[in-house]
N, C-alpha and C positions, 0 to 999 in steps of 0.2 A: 450385485451391482458392479463389483470389480470386473466381472467378465463381460458385462454389457456396455460399460462406459470405459473406453480406452482414452489414455491421456491426450492423444492426438485427434480424438473425435471432436467434431463441431457440434456443440450442444444446442438443442432446441428445448426451451423450458416452458412447461405448462404447469401451473399450480392448481391443485385440486379445488374445485368450487369457483374458479375464476376463468373468464372467457378470453383472456388476452392471448393473442397470437404473438409468439416471440419474434420480434424484429429487433431485439437487442435489450430492451428494458428489463424483462423478466430474468434474462441471463445475467445482466449486471447486478440485479438485486440478489440473485442466487449466490453469486461469487462474493458479494459484499457480506451476506449473512454467513457463508461458509468460512471466510477469513476471520470474521468476528468470533465465531465459535472456536476456530483453531487457536486464535490468540488467547482467548479467555480460558480454554481448557488445557492446552498443551504448552503454553509459554507463560513465564513469569519474569517480569522486568526484561522482556525481549530475549530471554534465554529458554531453551527447552526445559520442561519440568523433568525431574528424575522419577520416571514411572516405568517399572519393569512390566507392568500390565500393558501400558501403551506400546512399549517396545515390542513385546511379544505379539501383540495384535497387529503390528505394522502401521500403527496410527501416524507415526511421524513420516513414513513414506507417503501415506495418504495426504498429509499436510503438504508435502513437497509437490504432489500432483496438483492439489488444489491451487497452490501458489502459481505454478507454471501455467496451468490452464487459464487461470484468471487473467494473467498478463497477456497470454496469446490470444484470448478470445474477447478482449475489450473490456475486461473487468478491472477493478481497482488493484493497485499494487499492494503486496504484502509487506508494506514498509513499517513494520512494528518490531523489527529485530534489533537487538543490541548491536553496536558497531562492530564488535569483534566477531559476532556470529555472521553478520552480513559479509564481512571481509572474508571469512573462511569459505562461505558458499560461493562467492564470486571469484575467489582466487586472489584477492588482494592481500598484500603483506600485513601481518599483525605488527603492532608497534612494540618494541622491547620495553619502552618506558611505561607501558601499561601493565607489565608483569608485577604481580603483588609480592611474590616471594623474592626477597632481596638477592639471594644467590642466583636465581634464574634471571632476574633483571640485570644484575651486574655482568653475568656471563654473556647475555645476549647483547648488551650495550657495548661491551668491550670488543666483541667480535664484529659488531656493526661499524665500530670506529676504526677497525684495522684497515690500513691502506696498502700494506705489503704482505707478501706470502710469509715472510719471516715473523711479522707481528701476529698473523693468524696462527702459525705453528707454536709460537711462544705462549699465546693465550690458551690454546687448546691443551697444552701440556702442563699448565698450572694445576695444582692439586684440587683446588675448588672447582675448576672447570671440568677436570676429569670426573669428579663426582657428579656434576651436572650431566655430562655425556653419558655416564652409566645410567642415570635416572631416566633418560629419554630413549635408552636402548641403542645408543650409537655403537656400531661394530666396525667402524672404519679405522684407518690409521691416521692419527692426528698429524704426524710429521709429513704426510702427503697431501694435506688439504691446502687449498689456495684461496685467494681473495675471490676469484671468479666462481668458486664452487661452494662458498660458505653459506649462502642464503638458505638452503634447505635445513642446515643445522640450526641457524638462527630461528627460523620459523618453527622448527620442531620444539625448540625451547619455549617459544611463545605459546604454542598450542598446549604444551605440557602445563604451563601456568594458567592460561586463560580459558582453555576449552576442554581439557582432558576429561572432565566429568560429564561433558555433553557429547563426546565423540560418537557413541552409538546412535544417539538421536540424530546428529548431523549427518551421519552416513546414510541413514534412512531418508532424510530430507533430500540429500544429494541424489539418491536413487530415484525418488519421485520426480525430481527436476530433470534427470537424465531421460526418463521415460517420456517426458514431454518434448524432448529434443532440443532443449535450450541450454543445457549445462555447459557444453563446449563453447557455445557463443558467449555465455557469461564469462567464462575464463579467459576468452580472448579480448573482451571489452569490459574490463573490471570497473573503470571509472564511470562508464555509462550505466552499468547494471547495479552498482552498489546503492545508489539512492532508491532503487526499486525495492530493496529489502531493508535498508537501514532506517531506523526510526527517524522521522523528520516530517517537514511540512511542505515539501516541494511539489506535492500534487493537490494543493489547495489554491483557492483564488480569493481575491478580495471582492467587495461589492462593485467597485469601479470596473474591475476586470470582467466580472460577470455581466454587467450592463453593457460594456463595450462590445461583448461578443453576442449580444442579443439582437435578433431580427424582430422588429416590431411591425406587425401587419396592420397598418391603419386603413380605415375605409376610404373609398374615393369620395363619398358624400361628406361635405364639409361639416354638416350638422353632427353626423355620427363621429367624424374625426375629432371635433372639438371635445366631445364627451370622452372619447378614448384617450386623448392627450392628457386630460385632467386625471383620469384614472391611472394612466401610466406614470404621471408625475408623483401621485401619492404612493404608488408602488416603489418608485425610485427612492423616495424619501424614507420609506420603511426599510429598504435595503441598506441605505446609509446608516440608519439607526441600528440595525442589526450588526453591521460591520463595526460600529463604534461601541458595541457591548451594551446598547441601550435597551435591549429586549432580553430579559433574563431567560436563560435556557434555550436560546435559539441562535444558531450561527448561519453564516452564508452557506456552509457546506451542508447543513440540514436541508436548505432549500434546493441545493444541487441534487442531493439524494432523492428528494421528493420528486423532482422533475425527471431524473435520469435513471433512478434505481441504483446508482453507484455512489458509494460513500465518499469517493474522491474523484479527481480527474484521472481517468485511466492513463497508464503510460502510453497507450496507442492513441489517446484522445478519443473524443466522441465522434460518431460517424456523421453528425450534422450539428449545426449551430443551435443554440437555445432560441426558441421562438415564442413570441407572445401574440395571442389573438384575443379578440374581445367578444363578449356575449351581450347582445341586445335583446330587448323584448321581454324582459322580466316584468312580472306584475308589480304594481306599487306595493311597497313593503316587503318585497322579496329579500330573503337573507341567504341566498345561495352563495356558496364559497367558491373561491378560485379552484380550478381543477387542473390536473396535469396528466399528460400522456407520456409515460416513460419511453415508449417505443419511438414516438415522433419527437420527443424532447420538446414538447409544446405545453405551454401554460395558457389557460383561458381565464381572463379577468372579466367579471361582470361589471358593466359600466355603472350599475347602481351604487357601487362603492365610491362615494363622492367626497370623502375626506380622509385624512391620514390616519386618524384614530380607528375608523371603521376598517380601513385597509389593514392596519396592524392586527386588529382583532381577528379578521378573516384569515390572514396569512398564518398567524400563530395557531388558530384553530385547525386550519387545513394541515399544517405540518404535524401537529400533535395527535390529531384524531384520525388521520387517513392511513390506509394501508392498501396493499394489493397493486394491481396493474390496470392498464387501459386508463379509463377516467378514474382518478383517485379522489 
């Protein structure tokens, strides 16, 4: 697998037993599942697990590749990492105030508050700070340090406190991101990239935002259009209920994943807008559910769903019971 799939390769995904042609949906689903597996297996509370077996197998490098490829190929963001882990990967400075060890926190904060070269030298030559310098492997000359060059020392102290036990894993993740060709860009644009990795909700949307981005293809026939408008109204009401927490176990992002294959809004966005079409001609008493095409990012609503409760039941059933690609 490692030899056949290169980090800069453009993937085309076909799932065994399914007929979908990958125009984006299966690939988004693949990366959603890969990142979920990586999060559950190799991270705990947003930090890499301490596993010699995983390190020896290069699993964290594989995680880095999966993260980079997902972002570059229109998949979801790997935004499940602790803030300090995300900061390290994108090259953003760690905060001295987050250091847990009191000596390391005090040393880093004193150096951060120094405004003159004399203050830097005086701080570095204190006994407590000299002990800290020894603990981080500092081999320079404290009397020659300046305000302009003190940041690497401050960050080394912060890394010692916040991330030292995770460095082997982080180096592997860096290597995977480097092979994807994005690491240097991340380091040049830290504020842009940090939300892509740090745990947060910036790639979710509300029901109103979802509906605002929806293209609704109504029929030209007024009779059909009237039925379609009623059906769409019930769908909109159900979306509002989901957003308000009125339907247990179902979220707006569940519906987004059902329609697109992606568990979140990808950092690169979707290639097209959400679309709704309508299904006519069902036999009386038909109970067919709404369907979705993850490639076209299109949902089809049967117009026989003629009340809000029926729409809620159908949507919940479709989300919880469906899987795969093409028509779900």
